[in-house]
VOMARRO-312132 format. One record per residue (C-alpha): residue number from 1; residue in one letter; x, y, z. Coordinates in nm, 2 decimals. Each point is the difference from the previous one (the first is absolute). Example, Ala and Ser with C-alpha at 12.3 -4.5 7.8 and 13.67 -1.06 7.14 Angstrom:
2
  num  residuo      px      py      pz
    1        a    1.23   -0.45    0.78
    2        s    0.14    0.34   -0.07
//
This chain:
411
  num  residuo      px      py      pz
    1        x    0.58   -1.29    2.25
    2        x   -0.31   -0.06   -0.21
    3        x    0.03    0.29   -0.24
    4        x   -0.36   -0.01   -0.12
    5        x   -0.13    0.00    0.36
    6        x    0.23    0.29    0.09
    7        x   -0.11    0.21   -0.30
    8        x   -0.36   -0.07    0.09
    9        x    0.06    0.12    0.36
   10        x    0.17    0.32   -0.14
   11        x   -0.29    0.06   -0.23
   12        x   -0.26   -0.05    0.28
   13        x    0.20    0.24    0.23
   14        x    0.00    0.27   -0.27
   15        x   -0.37   -0.04   -0.06
   16        x   -0.05    0.05    0.38
   17        x    0.21    0.32   -0.03
   18        x   -0.21    0.11   -0.30
   19        x   -0.32   -0.06    0.20
   20        x    0.14    0.20    0.29
   21        x    0.01    0.31   -0.22
   22        x   -0.29   -0.09   -0.22
   23        x   -0.16    0.35    0.03
   24        x    0.27    0.12   -0.23
   25        x   -0.12   -0.23   -0.27
   26        x   -0.38    0.03    0.02
   27        x   -0.22    0.23   -0.20
   28        x   -0.22    0.07    0.31
   29        x    0.21   -0.09    0.30
   30        x   -0.25    0.14    0.25
   31        x   -0.26   -0.26   -0.09
   32        x    0.17   -0.28   -0.20
   33        x    0.08   -0.32    0.19
   34        x   -0.08    0.16    0.33
   35        x   -0.23   -0.28    0.11
   36        x    0.06   -0.38    0.04
   37        x   -0.14   -0.19   -0.30
   38        x    0.06   -0.30   -0.22
   39        x    0.25    0.19   -0.21
   40        x    0.27    0.18    0.19
   41        x    0.27    0.22   -0.16
   42        x    0.26   -0.27    0.05
   43        x   -0.23   -0.28   -0.14
   44        x   -0.06    0.21   -0.32
   45        x    0.37    0.05   -0.05
   46        x    0.08   -0.37    0.06
   47        x   -0.28   -0.10   -0.24
   48        x    0.11    0.23   -0.29
   49        x    0.36   -0.11    0.03
   50        x   -0.10   -0.37    0.00
   51        x   -0.26    0.02   -0.28
   52        x    0.05   -0.23   -0.30
   53        x   -0.19   -0.01   -0.33
   54        x   -0.34   -0.15    0.12
   55        x   -0.33    0.18    0.02
   56        x   -0.02    0.24    0.30
   57        x   -0.26   -0.22    0.18
   58        x    0.22   -0.31   -0.04
   59        x    0.31    0.18    0.11
   60        x   -0.17    0.13    0.31
   61        x   -0.13   -0.34    0.10
   62        x    0.35   -0.15   -0.04
   63        x    0.17    0.29    0.19
   64        x   -0.24   -0.01    0.30
   65        x    0.01   -0.38    0.03
   66        x   -0.34   -0.08   -0.17
   67        x   -0.17    0.15    0.30
   68        x   -0.38    0.05   -0.02
   69        x    0.07    0.34    0.17
   70        x    0.20    0.12   -0.30
   71        x   -0.10    0.36   -0.10
   72        x   -0.18    0.07   -0.32
   73        x    0.19    0.10   -0.32
   74        x   -0.18    0.34    0.01
   75        x    0.13    0.06    0.35
   76        x    0.35   -0.08   -0.11
   77        x   -0.02    0.24   -0.30
   78        x   -0.13    0.28    0.22
   79        x    0.27   -0.06    0.27
   80        x    0.28   -0.02   -0.26
   81        x   -0.11    0.33   -0.15
   82        x    0.07    0.17    0.33
   83        x    0.37   -0.06   -0.02
   84        x    0.24    0.22   -0.20
   85        x    0.23   -0.18   -0.25
   86        x    0.30    0.15    0.17
   87        x   -0.06   -0.23    0.30
   88        x    0.13   -0.28   -0.21
   89        x    0.28    0.21   -0.14
   90        x    0.11    0.07    0.35
   91        x   -0.02   -0.37    0.09
   92        x    0.19   -0.10   -0.31
   93        x    0.30    0.22    0.08
   94        x   -0.01   -0.06    0.37
   95        x    0.00   -0.37   -0.05
   96        x    0.29    0.02   -0.25
   97        x    0.20    0.21    0.25
   98        x   -0.07   -0.24    0.28
   99        x    0.10   -0.32   -0.19
  100        x    0.28    0.13   -0.22
  101        x    0.33   -0.19    0.00
  102        x    0.27    0.13   -0.24
  103        x    0.12   -0.24   -0.27
  104        x    0.25    0.17   -0.22
  105        x    0.20   -0.05   -0.32
  106        x    0.33    0.17    0.01
  107        x   -0.14    0.24    0.26
  108        x   -0.32    0.08   -0.19
  109        x   -0.36   -0.12    0.01
  110        x   -0.13   -0.13   -0.33
  111        x   -0.34    0.17   -0.06
  112        x   -0.19   -0.10   -0.32
  113        x   -0.27    0.24   -0.11
  114        x   -0.27   -0.13   -0.23
  115        x   -0.37    0.07   -0.08
  116        x   -0.31   -0.22   -0.02
  117        x   -0.37    0.06   -0.08
  118        x   -0.28   -0.08    0.24
  119        x   -0.33   -0.03   -0.19
  120        x   -0.32    0.13    0.17
  121        x   -0.36    0.03   -0.10
  122        x   -0.09    0.17   -0.33
  123        x   -0.09    0.37    0.01
  124        x    0.08    0.20   -0.31
  125        x   -0.09    0.33    0.18
  126        x    0.27   -0.04    0.26
  127        x    0.28    0.19   -0.19
  128        x    0.26   -0.08    0.27
  129        x   -0.02   -0.38   -0.04
  130        x   -0.15   -0.04   -0.35
  131        x    0.24   -0.09   -0.29
  132        x   -0.14    0.01   -0.35
  133        x    0.14   -0.22   -0.27
  134        x    0.03    0.28   -0.27
  135        x    0.00   -0.11   -0.36
  136        x   -0.15   -0.34    0.06
  137        x   -0.35   -0.14    0.06
  138        x    0.12   -0.16    0.32
  139        x   -0.19    0.12    0.30
  140        x    0.19    0.22    0.25
  141        x    0.05   -0.11    0.36
  142        x    0.04    0.14    0.36
  143        x    0.30   -0.07    0.21
  144        x    0.24    0.13    0.26
  145        x    0.37    0.00   -0.09
  146        x    0.24   -0.11    0.28
  147        x    0.37    0.10   -0.02
  148        x    0.19   -0.19    0.27
  149        x    0.35    0.00    0.14
  150        x    0.10   -0.35    0.09
  151        x    0.31   -0.11    0.21
  152        x    0.15   -0.29   -0.19
  153        x    0.18   -0.14    0.31
  154        x   -0.27    0.07    0.26
  155        x   -0.28   -0.12   -0.22
  156        x   -0.21    0.29    0.12
  157        x   -0.17    0.30   -0.15
  158        x    0.19    0.31    0.11
  159        x   -0.25    0.26   -0.13
  160        x   -0.29    0.03   -0.25
  161        x   -0.18    0.26   -0.20
  162        x   -0.35   -0.06   -0.13
  163        x   -0.14    0.21   -0.29
  164        x   -0.31   -0.02   -0.21
  165        x    0.07   -0.18   -0.33
  166        x   -0.15    0.30   -0.19
  167        x    0.25    0.25    0.15
  168        x    0.30   -0.22    0.09
  169        x    0.35    0.10   -0.07
  170        x    0.26   -0.26    0.09
  171        x    0.30    0.23   -0.03
  172        x   -0.16    0.24    0.24
  173        x   -0.08   -0.29    0.24
  174        x    0.36   -0.12   -0.03
  175        x    0.13    0.35    0.09
  176        x   -0.23    0.03    0.30
  177        x    0.11   -0.35    0.13
  178        x    0.37    0.11   -0.03
  179        x   -0.06    0.34    0.16
  180        x   -0.20   -0.17    0.29
  181        x    0.28   -0.25    0.07
  182        x    0.14    0.08    0.34
  183        x    0.16   -0.33    0.11
  184        x    0.35    0.05    0.16
  185        x    0.14   -0.26   -0.25
  186        x    0.06    0.12   -0.35
  187        x   -0.18   -0.18   -0.28
  188        x    0.05   -0.10   -0.36
  189        x   -0.33    0.06   -0.18
  190        x   -0.05   -0.25   -0.27
  191        x   -0.26    0.06   -0.28
  192        x   -0.10   -0.10   -0.35
  193        x   -0.06    0.20   -0.32
  194        x   -0.31    0.17    0.13
  195        x    0.21    0.20    0.23
  196        x    0.27    0.13   -0.25
  197        x    0.00    0.37    0.06
  198        x    0.29    0.24    0.05
  199        x   -0.23    0.18    0.26
  200        x   -0.03   -0.33    0.20
  201        x    0.37   -0.07   -0.02
  202        x    0.08    0.35    0.15
  203        x   -0.26   -0.05    0.27
  204        x    0.19   -0.31    0.12
  205        x    0.34    0.18   -0.03
  206        x   -0.13    0.30    0.21
  207        x   -0.13   -0.24    0.26
  208        x    0.35   -0.14    0.05
  209        x   -0.10   -0.35   -0.11
  210        x    0.08   -0.21   -0.31
  211        x   -0.21   -0.11   -0.30
  212        x    0.02   -0.28   -0.25
  213        x   -0.25    0.04   -0.28
  214        x   -0.04   -0.21   -0.32
  215        x   -0.08    0.23   -0.29
  216        x   -0.11   -0.06   -0.36
  217        x    0.30   -0.09   -0.21
  218        x    0.21    0.26   -0.19
  219        x   -0.19   -0.06   -0.33
  220        x   -0.34    0.10    0.15
  221        x   -0.11    0.35   -0.10
  222        x   -0.17    0.05    0.34
  223        x    0.30   -0.12    0.21
  224        x    0.18    0.24    0.23
  225        x    0.32   -0.16   -0.13
  226        x   -0.07    0.13   -0.35
  227        x    0.14    0.35    0.07
  228        x    0.33   -0.11    0.14
  229        x    0.16   -0.12   -0.32
  230        x    0.07   -0.35    0.13
  231        x    0.20   -0.25   -0.21
  232        x   -0.09   -0.35   -0.10
  233        x    0.09   -0.32    0.19
  234        x    0.07   -0.05    0.37
  235        x    0.14    0.29    0.20
  236        x    0.02    0.16    0.35
  237        x    0.05    0.37   -0.03
  238        x   -0.08    0.33    0.16
  239        x   -0.22    0.25   -0.18
  240        x   -0.08    0.37    0.06
  241        x   -0.22    0.27   -0.15
  242        x   -0.10    0.35    0.10
  243        x   -0.38   -0.01    0.02
  244        x   -0.18    0.32   -0.09
  245        x   -0.34    0.15   -0.10
  246        x    0.17    0.23   -0.25
  247        x    0.01   -0.10   -0.36
  248        x    0.24    0.25   -0.16
  249        x    0.21   -0.06   -0.31
  250        x    0.31   -0.07    0.22
  251        x   -0.18   -0.27    0.19
  252        x   -0.13   -0.16   -0.32
  253        x    0.35    0.00   -0.15
  254        x    0.15   -0.19    0.30
  255        x   -0.22   -0.30    0.08
  256        x    0.32   -0.16    0.15
  257        x   -0.01    0.27    0.27
  258        x   -0.36    0.10    0.05
  259        x   -0.33   -0.17    0.02
  260        x   -0.31    0.21   -0.06
  261        x   -0.29   -0.08    0.25
  262        x   -0.33    0.12   -0.14
  263        x   -0.25    0.15    0.25
  264        x   -0.23   -0.30   -0.03
  265        x    0.28   -0.22    0.12
  266        x    0.01    0.02    0.38
  267        x    0.32    0.10    0.17
  268        x   -0.02    0.12    0.36
  269        x    0.36    0.14    0.04
  270        x    0.03    0.31   -0.21
  271        x    0.05    0.30    0.22
  272        x   -0.16    0.34   -0.06
  273        x    0.32    0.17   -0.08
  274        x    0.18   -0.29   -0.17
  275        x   -0.16   -0.19   -0.29
  276        x    0.28   -0.25   -0.03
  277        x    0.06   -0.32    0.19
  278        x    0.31   -0.22   -0.01
  279        x   -0.10   -0.36   -0.03
  280        x    0.24   -0.29    0.03
  281        x   -0.05   -0.37    0.04
  282        x    0.13   -0.34   -0.10
  283        x   -0.14   -0.22   -0.29
  284        x    0.06   -0.37   -0.02
  285        x   -0.10   -0.20   -0.31
  286        x    0.04   -0.38   -0.02
  287        x   -0.11   -0.28   -0.22
  288        x   -0.27   -0.25    0.11
  289        x   -0.03   -0.19   -0.32
  290        x    0.16   -0.02   -0.35
  291        x   -0.16    0.33   -0.11
  292        x   -0.17    0.14    0.31
  293        x    0.15    0.25    0.25
  294        x   -0.12    0.16    0.32
  295        x    0.09    0.36    0.10
  296        x    0.02    0.11    0.36
  297        x    0.03    0.35    0.14
  298        x    0.15    0.03    0.35
  299        x    0.20    0.21    0.23
  300        x    0.17   -0.29    0.18
  301        x    0.37    0.02    0.04
  302        x    0.20   -0.20   -0.26
  303        x    0.26   -0.12    0.25
  304        x   -0.25   -0.15    0.25
  305        x   -0.26   -0.10   -0.27
  306        x    0.18   -0.11   -0.32
  307        x   -0.20   -0.08   -0.30
  308        x   -0.02   -0.37    0.09
  309        x   -0.19    0.08    0.32
  310        x   -0.22    0.25   -0.18
  311        x   -0.09   -0.27   -0.25
  312        x   -0.08   -0.25    0.28
  313        x   -0.20    0.26    0.20
  314        x   -0.23    0.06   -0.28
  315        x   -0.01   -0.35   -0.14
  316        x   -0.37   -0.08   -0.03
  317        x    0.06   -0.36    0.08
  318        x    0.22    0.08    0.31
  319        x   -0.16   -0.12    0.32
  320        x    0.04    0.17    0.34
  321        x    0.17   -0.31    0.13
  322        x    0.27    0.05   -0.27
  323        x    0.06    0.36    0.11
  324        x    0.01   -0.11    0.36
  325        x    0.26   -0.27   -0.09
  326        x    0.22    0.26   -0.18
  327        x   -0.03    0.24    0.29
  328        x    0.12   -0.27    0.25
  329        x    0.27   -0.16   -0.22
  330        x    0.08    0.09   -0.36
  331        x    0.20   -0.32   -0.03
  332        x   -0.29   -0.21    0.10
  333        x   -0.21    0.19   -0.25
  334        x    0.25   -0.09   -0.27
  335        x    0.00   -0.37    0.10
  336        x   -0.38   -0.03    0.01
  337        x   -0.12    0.23   -0.28
  338        x    0.32    0.01   -0.22
  339        x    0.11   -0.36    0.01
  340        x   -0.34   -0.14    0.09
  341        x    0.14   -0.20    0.30
  342        x   -0.25   -0.04    0.29
  343        x    0.01   -0.19    0.33
  344        x   -0.21   -0.32    0.02
  345        x   -0.35    0.05    0.11
  346        x   -0.17   -0.20    0.28
  347        x   -0.24   -0.25   -0.12
  348        x   -0.31    0.17    0.14
  349        x   -0.30    0.19   -0.11
  350        x    0.08    0.36   -0.10
  351        x   -0.23    0.27    0.15
  352        x   -0.19    0.05   -0.33
  353        x   -0.04   -0.38   -0.04
  354        x   -0.13   -0.03    0.36
  355        x   -0.24    0.29   -0.07
  356        x   -0.13   -0.17   -0.31
  357        x   -0.05   -0.32    0.20
  358        x   -0.18    0.18    0.29
  359        x   -0.23    0.18   -0.25
  360        x   -0.07   -0.33   -0.18
  361        x   -0.10   -0.18    0.33
  362        x   -0.21    0.29    0.11
  363        x   -0.19    0.03   -0.33
  364        x   -0.07   -0.38    0.00
  365        x   -0.14    0.02    0.36
  366        x   -0.20    0.32   -0.08
  367        x   -0.15   -0.17   -0.30
  368        x   -0.10   -0.30    0.21
  369        x   -0.17    0.22    0.26
  370        x   -0.16    0.24   -0.26
  371        x    0.20    0.29    0.15
  372        x   -0.24    0.07    0.28
  373        x    0.14    0.13    0.33
  374        x   -0.21   -0.23    0.23
  375        x    0.08   -0.32   -0.19
  376        x    0.37    0.08    0.00
  377        x    0.01    0.05    0.38
  378        x   -0.21   -0.32    0.05
  379        x    0.22   -0.19   -0.23
  380        x    0.33    0.10    0.16
  381        x   -0.13   -0.05    0.36
  382        x   -0.17   -0.33   -0.04
  383        x    0.20   -0.19   -0.26
  384        x    0.37    0.06    0.08
  385        x    0.12   -0.35   -0.08
  386        x   -0.20   -0.02   -0.32
  387        x    0.11    0.35   -0.09
  388        x    0.37   -0.10    0.04
  389        x   -0.05   -0.30   -0.23
  390        x   -0.18    0.20   -0.26
  391        x    0.26    0.27    0.01
  392        x    0.27   -0.27   -0.04
  393        x   -0.18   -0.13   -0.31
  394        x   -0.02    0.34   -0.14
  395        x    0.38    0.04    0.05
  396        x    0.04   -0.32   -0.20
  397        x   -0.23    0.13   -0.27
  398        x    0.19    0.33   -0.01
  399        x    0.34   -0.17   -0.06
  400        x   -0.15   -0.24   -0.25
  401        x   -0.14    0.29   -0.20
  402        x    0.33    0.19    0.02
  403        x    0.19   -0.31   -0.13
  404        x   -0.25   -0.04   -0.28
  405        x    0.05    0.38   -0.08
  406        x    0.38   -0.04    0.00
  407        x   -0.02   -0.30   -0.23
  408        x   -0.23    0.19   -0.24
  409        x    0.24    0.29    0.00
  410        x    0.30   -0.23   -0.08
  411        x   -0.20   -0.15   -0.29
//
């Protein structure tokens, strides 16, 4: 089955389902999209999903096949403003549910959570999206902050939370993504230092899932590891503390038992009649260079996930294909990535090499035709033999350039 074609059909089917109940996602359902026009509800949804980075006018011409009957940009803006944002949220989750195929590692989905910034136009009066650069002369900026949950095996986004850059809180977004996770398969949530928080760790525990979070090393004054009295060198150990808001003399005298949590440090699990919380987890510390260590907090079982697997799961150079190889056959993983023994490859273009070649040929042809739609169509329809010869010559040029590049690299 052509997977890309199948997924496109699934997406189109879900857009049709969305259109069938569009009144739930319109600001004024009694009058919006009630008449036939150039811009239907479905066409707007298709267009927004397919938009790239060009100007709105250019994107519209491209999407609607360069038709002279393409609607105006103002008409598009007005039509787009009639649709609530949660229409796309509904489509996102419905499409995910329709196309999901479980790919597991030791019975768990591997969900990586990370954040990224999406710049938008400057407006210093928009407190939600404006972030000032305090203490410097550098101008502030406006942006949205996206915290996404990404399935490392499925290569799909499982969920996403978008906040204004001026008010964003990645820990809060992490907790919400964990709390919203309802898949029938348990997950290992993998995150970096921006998500090191006892509150977040407990959110994952309470959800019945697992976490694997890299934290600042034990010598950092702001690391969650600092208060657990961890030793030097490599280790794999269990730690525990009684968390509390109280700061009595007894609590101060026994830091090996208690950890004081000030009120400005969020923790969602103290009960009204009990100001103590028993916290337990596992800490793995391993060397990555002569004098550098990584520290991982996790609640993964030591028998099923020994420290060697913890190290590999968080290895920043580890590829998904390596994890998949280990999942299928640990011995094959040892042969390939331990001993460095690989099967012979076919003498053919790899997908990335083929992609580079296709882009090269297309760019050469587009340069020759000045990148105009009508000339390209004319060129392809009237000069097939000549086109094949020119493409063949570009193939030769491509390989000659690659050979020259390889020779320069060797020199």
